[in-house]
C-alpha positions as CSV (number, residue, x, y, z in Angstrom):
1,X,-22.3,-38.6,-25.2
2,X,-25.0,-36.0,-25.2
3,X,-24.1,-34.6,-21.7
4,X,-19.8,-34.8,-22.8
5,X,-20.9,-32.2,-25.9
6,X,-22.4,-30.0,-23.7
7,X,-19.8,-29.9,-21.3
8,X,-16.9,-29.5,-24.0
9,X,-19.7,-26.4,-25.0
10,X,-20.1,-25.2,-21.7
11,X,-15.8,-25.5,-21.4
12,X,-15.7,-23.7,-25.0
13,X,-18.4,-20.3,-24.1
14,X,-16.3,-19.9,-20.6
15,X,-12.7,-19.8,-22.5
16,X,-14.0,-17.6,-25.1
17,X,-15.6,-15.6,-22.6
18,X,-12.0,-15.5,-20.6
19,X,-10.2,-14.6,-23.7
20,X,-12.7,-11.6,-24.3
21,X,-12.7,-10.2,-20.7
22,X,-8.6,-10.2,-20.6
23,X,-8.8,-8.4,-24.2
24,X,-11.3,-5.5,-22.6
25,X,-9.1,-5.3,-19.3
26,X,-5.4,-5.2,-21.5
27,X,-7.6,-2.1,-23.5
28,X,-8.7,-0.4,-19.8
29,X,-5.2,-0.6,-18.8
30,X,-4.1,1.0,-21.5
31,X,-5.6,4.4,-22.0
32,X,-4.7,7.7,-21.0
33,X,-5.2,8.0,-17.8
34,X,-6.9,5.7,-15.2
35,X,-9.0,6.7,-11.9
36,X,-5.9,6.1,-9.8
37,X,-4.0,9.1,-11.3
38,X,-6.6,12.1,-10.2
39,X,-5.3,14.2,-7.7
40,X,-8.0,17.0,-6.3
41,X,-5.5,20.1,-6.8
42,X,-6.8,24.1,-5.2
43,X,-7.4,27.0,-6.5
44,X,-4.6,30.1,-5.5
45,X,-3.9,33.2,-8.0
46,X,-0.4,33.1,-8.0
47,X,-0.5,34.4,-11.7
48,X,-2.7,37.1,-13.4
49,X,-3.7,34.0,-15.9
50,X,-6.9,33.5,-13.7
51,X,-8.2,30.2,-12.9
52,X,-7.5,28.7,-17.2
53,X,-3.8,29.0,-16.4
54,X,-2.8,25.1,-14.6
55,X,0.2,27.0,-12.9
56,X,-3.0,28.5,-10.4
57,X,-3.4,25.1,-9.1
58,X,-2.0,23.3,-5.7
59,X,-2.1,19.9,-5.2
60,X,-5.8,19.9,-2.6
61,X,-4.7,19.1,1.0
62,X,-8.4,19.0,2.1
63,X,-8.6,22.4,3.6
64,X,-9.4,24.3,0.8
65,X,-10.7,27.9,1.5
66,X,-12.3,30.2,-1.9
67,X,-11.0,33.3,-3.0
68,X,-12.8,36.4,-2.8
69,X,-11.5,37.8,-5.4
70,X,-13.4,36.7,-8.5
71,X,-15.4,33.5,-9.8
72,X,-13.1,30.2,-9.7
73,X,-12.8,26.9,-9.7
74,X,-12.0,26.6,-5.9
75,X,-11.0,22.6,-6.2
76,X,-11.0,20.4,-9.1
77,X,-10.0,16.6,-9.9
78,X,-7.7,16.1,-12.6
79,X,-4.5,14.1,-13.7
80,X,-1.3,15.6,-13.3
81,X,0.1,17.2,-16.7
82,X,3.4,15.8,-15.9
83,X,5.2,18.8,-14.3
84,X,3.5,18.9,-11.5
85,X,0.6,20.6,-12.6
86,X,-4.0,19.8,-14.1
87,X,-4.2,18.8,-16.7
88,X,-7.0,21.6,-17.4
89,X,-8.5,20.0,-20.3
90,X,-9.1,17.1,-18.0
91,X,-10.5,18.6,-15.3
92,X,-13.5,18.0,-13.0
93,X,-15.4,20.8,-11.1
94,X,-15.9,20.0,-6.7
95,X,-16.6,23.5,-6.0
96,X,-16.5,26.5,-7.6
97,X,-17.5,29.8,-6.0
98,X,-18.8,32.3,-7.7
99,X,-18.6,36.2,-6.3
């Protein structure tokens, strides 16, 4: 009888852990952007607004070189903002070129 109670208790503990874990996984997948949504972007000065304008970034190819005209982010990681440009509010610098 004691062994049966112990086994039932262990089954209940595993069930509670499984339910808790499933809710945690559901919360993660419902977040704003996952790590899979992050892309690498290359700075190209195509407007006069500089590195703070998302229009000045294109998807990176892996052969990026930094422009020498000013202090700029050369490449960064950021999710697409939905219009083919990076969401700079969520950007992380990869390389930075000082003048």
